[in-house]
C-alpha angles and dihedrals in degrees: 000000000000118000114256113268130187107203113231109144132070101243142227096038115212126272112208141172111259131174095333096317140063125274122206103210106214086147082078095055089125100226109115106289094312096119113182091354088076087073093059093041092057090064097035093053091042089055092044092052091046088057092048092242116177099189132038116214119195141133150193145154117307090261096046111136089205098062094058092049093045093051091049092046091052090051093049090050094050096250131128117240136207119195121197111206126198118240125005134307114295125228089224110035118209122239091260091065091047087056090052090050094048088054089057092239120153113250116211116189108209102191085221134115116266090248087069095053100090090056092046091049090055091047092050091049090051090051092052091047090052088055096054101268128126104226128185111208121208121185123223113306094004089278100174132110087256092052091047090060089079092068094038085063090044091062090065090045092055093045090056090053098048120082091201131055104213114070142142108240117197125187135164116251128213114148093004099238096113097052091041090055092045092052092048091047092047090053091049093056095034093235116175098224126141105221125206122188119200106212112211106167114026135050113263098247091051097046093042089057092047092051096048091046091054093045091051090054092052104041135012091217118106115242123224137163096057134114139182125229117205113232097147099109093051094045101067094088138004114256133188091276091057092050091048092049092047094049093044092056092044094050096042101041108006092245119137119211129184121234101235099051112005103047091042090054091048090053090050091052090052089057093045095052092077093061104026113107094181134062114281123229115194114199109220099207096184123240091172097152090059090042091055090049090052092045089055091053092046091054095054 
């Protein structure tokens, strides 16, 4: 029996030549500005609807690409949504929070660090359940086996687009659900890809454990031929290099990258080129709300 899925994205997303490599354009997934997160949300909302949930409870940092997509998905599916946000209200809200607001979701500022959000999400869902609601709780980034199914399916999609089997696939990593799904999907179709994840928000030992834990809950097959690249320290704030990288890609190819995920992945690809003996596929996961915020600052 196939897992429940609520279609949201326009799939398959394009694969194009870009700067001497291939670019998987999940920034063009077609669902709001959710980018690659639309893949996870298709399965998460499908599961929520299958459980007759009436309110989605999730959370993230103010700039989280996931929270805007989750709020919009809940609205499209006729569900209420509550979004727990780390820290306190900002004087200048990022585009992601505007998306949450436009989806009529309730924003709850926690005053807590983002590392506390998953616990607070579960507590909020329990509170709603105690008051007669049917909540569906989603941790940061949709990092559950259900959420990872979106990228497990994406592995087959990419394989159908490539006319070669051996490739180096690079994608940015936040919560770990996307790369976990990709690794599980790669194992299922026996693709011979080397996979690199560019970690931008969690220490490597922590995120490695999260990824392997998710993979183990999706497939019994062991995963090999994958590595993590640490970009966490450089990802806390956009610097002049990020702005330069973003503008260079935009002016040369018309492709917009964000500074937390996209430009860090581009930098990792630049380092990998010297030792990669196979074609490189960079997965553009989106992050367009943050990219638009950065673009606005670069233009002033």
